[in-house]
C-alpha positions in Angstrom: 2.5 -8.4 38.9 0.7 -6.4 36.3 2.2 -5.1 33.1 1.7 -1.5 31.8 2.8 -1.5 28.2 3.9 1.2 25.8 1.7 2.1 22.8 3.8 0.0 20.4 3.5 -3.2 22.5 -0.2 -2.5 22.9 -0.5 -2.0 19.1 1.3 -5.3 18.4 -1.0 -7.1 20.8 -4.1 -5.4 19.4 -3.1 -6.4 15.8 -2.6 -10.0 17.0 -6.0 -10.1 18.8 -7.7 -8.5 15.8 -6.2 -11.0 13.5 -7.5 -13.9 15.7 -11.0 -12.4 16.1 -11.4 -11.8 12.4 -9.3 -14.7 11.2 -12.1 -16.0 9.0 -12.4 -12.6 7.3 -8.8 -11.6 7.0 -7.0 -14.9 7.7 -3.5 -13.4 7.9 -0.7 -16.0 8.6 0.7 -15.5 12.1 4.3 -16.1 13.2 6.6 -15.1 16.0 9.8 -12.9 15.5 8.5 -11.1 12.4 11.5 -8.7 12.8 13.7 -11.2 10.9 11.7 -10.5 7.8 12.1 -6.7 7.8 14.4 -5.3 5.2 17.5 -4.3 7.2 19.4 -2.3 4.6 18.7 0.9 2.7 19.5 -0.4 -0.8 16.8 -3.1 -0.8 14.6 -0.9 1.4 14.6 1.7 -1.3 13.7 -0.8 -4.0 10.5 -2.1 -2.6 12.3 -4.9 -0.6 13.8 -6.7 -3.5 17.1 -8.6 -3.1 16.9 -12.2 -4.3 18.6 -11.5 -7.7 20.0 -8.0 -7.5 23.8 -7.6 -7.9 25.7 -8.8 -4.9 26.5 -6.4 -2.1 27.5 -6.5 1.5 23.9 -7.0 2.7 23.4 -10.1 0.6 23.3 -12.2 3.8 19.6 -11.3 4.4 18.4 -11.6 0.9 20.4 -14.4 -0.7 23.7 -15.6 0.8 24.6 -17.3 -2.5 25.2 -13.9 -4.1 28.4 -13.4 -2.0 30.3 -15.8 -4.2 30.1 -13.3 -7.0 30.7 -10.1 -5.0 33.5 -7.8 -6.2 36.1 -7.6 -3.4 37.8 -9.7 -0.8 36.3 -8.4 2.4 33.7 -5.9 3.5 31.6 -4.7 6.5 28.3 -3.0 6.5 26.1 -1.4 9.2 22.5 -0.3 8.9 20.1 1.5 11.2 16.4 2.3 11.1 14.2 4.1 13.6 11.2 1.8 13.3 7.6 2.8 13.6 8.5 6.3 14.6 5.1 7.5 13.4 3.8 5.9 16.7 6.5 5.8 19.3 10.0 7.2 19.7 12.0 4.3 21.0 11.9 1.3 18.6 15.1 0.7 16.6 16.5 -1.9 14.3 20.2 -2.3 13.7 22.1 -4.6 11.3 25.8 -5.5 11.2 27.1 -7.7 8.5 30.3 -8.7 6.8 32.0 -11.1 4.4 35.5 -12.5 3.8 36.6 -14.2 0.5 38.4 -17.5 1.2 39.4 -17.9 -2.4 38.1 -17.1 -5.8 35.2 -19.5 -5.4 34.4 -19.4 -1.7 33.1 -16.7 0.7 32.3 -16.8 4.4 29.9 -14.3 5.9 28.3 -13.3 9.2 25.6 -10.9 10.4 23.8 -9.6 13.5 20.3 -8.2 13.4 19.1 -6.5 16.6 15.7 -5.0 17.5 14.9 -2.9 20.5 11.2 -2.6 21.2 11.1 0.3 23.7 10.0 0.2 27.4 7.6 -2.1 29.2 6.6 -1.1 32.7 5.8 -3.7 35.4 3.5 -2.7 38.2 1.9 -4.3 41.2 -1.9 -4.7 41.8 -2.1 -1.1 42.9 -0.4 0.3 39.9 2.9 1.0 41.6 5.9 0.7 39.3 8.0 -2.4 40.1 10.5 -2.2 37.2 11.0 -1.2 33.6 12.2 -3.7 31.0 13.3 -3.1 27.5 12.2 -6.0 25.2 14.8 -7.0 22.6 15.3 -9.5 19.9 18.3 -10.6 17.8 19.4 -13.0 15.1 23.0 -14.0 14.6 24.0 -15.7 11.3 27.0 -17.5 9.9 27.0 -18.1 6.2 29.0 -19.8 3.4 28.7 -19.5 -0.4 30.5 -21.1 -3.3 30.6 -20.9 -7.1 29.6 -24.2 -8.5 29.5 -23.3 -12.2 30.6 -20.4 -14.3 27.4 -18.5 -13.7 25.8 -20.3 -10.7 26.5 -20.2 -7.0 24.9 -21.7 -3.9 24.8 -20.6 -0.3 23.8 -21.6 3.2 23.4 -19.7 6.4 22.8 -20.9 10.0 20.9 -18.6 12.3 20.3 -18.3 16.0 17.2 -16.3 17.0 16.6 -14.9 20.5 13.5 -13.0 21.5 13.1 -11.6 25.1 9.7 -9.8 25.3 8.9 -10.0 29.0 12.1 -10.3 31.0 10.8 -13.5 32.8 7.7 -11.9 34.2 4.6 -14.0 35.1 1.5 -14.1 32.8 -1.6 -15.7 34.1 0.4 -17.3 36.9 2.8 -18.9 34.5 6.5 -17.8 34.3 7.6 -16.6 30.9 11.0 -16.9 29.3 13.0 -15.7 26.3 12.2 -17.6 23.1 15.0 -19.2 21.1 15.1 -20.9 17.8 17.7 -22.3 15.3 17.2 -21.9 11.6 18.9 -22.1 8.3 18.8 -20.5 4.8 19.5 -22.4 1.6 19.9 -20.3 -1.5 21.0 -20.2 -5.1 22.0 -17.4 -7.5 22.5 -17.3 -11.3 23.8 -14.4 -13.3 25.1 -14.0 -16.9 25.9 -11.3 -19.3 23.3 -10.7 -22.0 22.3 -8.2 -24.7 19.2 -6.1 -24.0 17.7 -3.6 -26.5 21.0 -3.6 -28.3 22.9 -2.8 -25.1 25.2 -4.8 -23.0 23.6 -6.0 -19.8 23.3 -8.6 -17.1 20.5 -11.0 -16.1 20.1 -12.6 -12.7 17.9 -15.2 -11.0 17.8 -16.0 -7.3 16.0 -18.3 -4.8 16.2 -18.4 -1.0 14.5 -20.7 1.4 15.0 -18.7 4.6 14.4 -19.2 8.3 13.8 -23.0 8.0 13.9 -23.9 11.7 12.4 -24.9 15.0 9.3 -23.4 16.5 9.5 -20.9 19.4 7.7 -20.7 22.7 7.8 -18.0 25.4 6.6 -20.3 28.2 7.1 -24.0 29.2 3.3 -24.3 29.3 2.7 -22.5 26.0 2.4 -24.2 22.6 5.3 -23.4 20.3 4.6 -21.1 17.3 6.3 -21.1 13.8 9.0 -18.6 13.0 8.5 -16.9 9.5 9.9 -19.6 7.2 9.9 -18.1 3.8 10.4 -18.8 0.1 11.8 -15.9 -1.9 12.1 -16.0 -5.8 13.5 -13.1 -7.8 14.8 -12.0 -11.1 16.7 -8.9 -12.3 17.9 -7.3 -15.5 20.6 -4.6 -15.9 21.1 -2.5 -19.0 24.3 -0.4 -19.5 22.8 2.6 -21.3 26.2 4.0 -22.0 29.7 4.3 -20.5 28.4 6.1 -17.4 24.7 5.1 -17.0 23.1 1.8 -16.2 19.6 0.8 -15.1 18.4 -2.2 -13.2 14.8 -3.6 -12.9 14.3 -6.3 -10.2 11.2 -8.3 -9.1 10.8 -10.5 -6.0 7.9 -12.9 -5.0 7.6 -14.2 -1.4 5.5 -16.8 0.3 5.5 -17.8 4.0 6.1 -21.5 4.4 3.8 -21.6 7.4 0.3 -23.1 7.8 -2.7 -21.0 7.0 -5.2 -20.6 9.8 -8.1 -23.0 9.0 -11.8 -22.2 9.3 -13.4 -23.7 12.4 -17.0 -24.7 13.0 -19.1 -22.0 14.8 -20.7 -24.7 16.9 -17.5 -26.6 17.7 -14.3 -24.5 17.9 -12.2 -27.6 17.7 -13.7 -28.8 14.4 -12.1 -27.7 11.2 -14.5 -27.3 8.3 -12.1 -25.8 5.7 -8.3 -25.9 5.5 -5.8 -28.1 7.3 -4.8 -28.7 10.9 -2.0 -26.1 11.6 -0.5 -28.1 14.5 2.0 -30.0 12.5 5.8 -30.4 12.4 8.1 -28.0 10.6 8.7 -30.3 7.5 5.0 -31.0 7.1 4.2 -27.3 7.5 6.5 -26.3 4.6 4.8 -28.6 2.1 1.3 -28.1 3.6 1.6 -24.3 3.2 1.1 -24.6 -0.5 -2.3 -26.2 -0.3 -3.9 -25.7 3.1 -5.7 -22.4 2.7 -9.4 -22.7 3.6 -10.3 -20.6 0.5 -8.5 -23.0 -1.9 -6.2 -22.1 -4.7 -7.4 -18.5 -5.0 -6.4 -17.9 -1.3 -3.1 -19.5 -1.9 -2.3 -17.0 -4.6 -3.2 -14.2 -2.2 -0.5 -15.4 0.2 2.2 -14.3 -2.2 3.7 -10.8 -1.8 5.3 -9.0 -4.7 8.1 -6.4 -4.8 9.4 -4.4 -7.8 12.4 -2.1 -7.7 14.4 0.2 -10.0 18.0 1.2 -9.5 19.9 3.8 -11.6 23.7 4.2 -11.3 25.8 7.0 -12.7 29.5 6.2 -13.1 29.2 3.6 -10.3 29.3 6.5 -7.8 25.8 7.8 -7.5 22.5 5.8 -7.3 18.8 6.6 -7.4 16.3 4.0 -6.4 12.5 3.5 -6.2 10.2 0.5 -5.6 6.8 -0.8 -4.6 5.7 -3.6 -2.2 2.3 -5.3 -2.4 0.5 -7.6 0.0 -3.1 -8.7 -0.3 -5.6 -7.0 1.9 -6.7 -10.3 3.5 -3.1 -11.2 4.4 -1.8 -8.1 6.1 -2.4 -5.3 3.6 1.1 -3.9 3.5 1.3 -1.6 0.4 3.9 1.0 0.1 6.2 2.9 -2.3 9.9 3.3 -1.5 12.6 5.7 -2.7 16.3 6.3 -1.8 19.8 7.1 -3.0 23.3 5.9 -2.6 26.8 7.4 -2.8 30.0 5.4 -3.4 33.3 7.1 -2.5 36.8 5.5 -2.3 36.0 2.3 -0.5 32.8 3.2 1.4 29.1 3.5 0.4 26.4 5.5 2.0 22.7 4.7 1.4 19.4 5.9 2.7 15.8 5.0 1.9 12.3 6.3 2.7 9.0 4.4 2.9 5.6 5.8 1.8 2.5 3.7 2.5 -0.4 4.0 0.2 -2.8 4.8 3.0 -2.7 7.7 5.5 -1.9 7.3 9.2 0.0 4.0 8.5 2.4 2.8 11.3 5.2 2.5 8.7 4.8 6.0 7.4 8.0 8.1 7.1 10.2 5.1 7.8 13.9 5.9 7.2 16.8 3.6 6.9 20.5 4.5 6.9 23.3 2.2 5.7 27.1 2.5 5.6 29.3 -0.1 3.9 33.1 -0.5 3.8 35.1 -2.3 1.1 38.2 -3.3 3.1 40.5 -3.8 0.2 39.5 -0.5 -1.5 40.2 1.3 1.8 43.6 -0.3 2.1 44.5 0.7 -1.5 43.4 4.2 -0.9 45.4 4.4 2.3 48.6 3.3 0.5 
């Protein structure tokens, strides 16, 4: 059987091939299931993809599960949707469903489902006749728990099941393919405290999240397993109450993949590493090795960190304006974009949207929109009475 693929699948394959052919020049870190690193909600998506230390909200499961312990409310549900890469194709979508329930004043349970649909893949025979059409899909299901351990500090953990079905069991090079699966976990911490800033009341927050720490994934019994995007997220935020009705938040996040960097191989012997470390290691070794294995040394290690900065303005806790910027080094993926968005909070539910603007023209992420809708269950019950 042959596979005729849509432009987006071709683009993904082309990007992967290009990264491999020019790995010595670009040397981008490669993982499977990158969809689990995409910002699923509009609030963080409008603030340059920050979320480690921003104020807790319904979408904290993705950014820092520990934040749930300090969330206002006893239960909530949120749903977010994004038409992904619509600058290229019309049928890729990412949807996110999440919710939390307060067990008591110190403990919160949470769950989420992230689903990605990658459009159509057409399977043909040797003569180009259509055999069947398959829709690749990926999902991640989480269960989380957070708890307040001190007056201003909380911790959280989330367990994740990841499923990726890209081929529908078709054959590739005579080998049967299968859906990839992985189990992973997040471990996070969150600190916040009231402070005085510029003579105004405010709030200061710090957050850390070790996310997607889990098993490798393979799409064939004969294929070597690849790392999922294990990640370290560090963040800080500061909020100033300008007056009774207006407040402003500045937040910053730094991220680093905890995955081996591709080494530099000898031109005369492709199996001989002349710079860097062997990437074929276990998950625990890979996490520690990721901090010192870049073939370019410490300077390249620094280039592997991404940075996000976001601003959020609230008026009377009912209307929000947001903006942000995301930066990734040219040799590690070259994602650079500005973001903007707004939010409205009305009697127990919140509506948010965001818009992404790359710094270069004709970028695949250009004009990316996200829409989010969140419900505060207790507020809705109070308003219904």
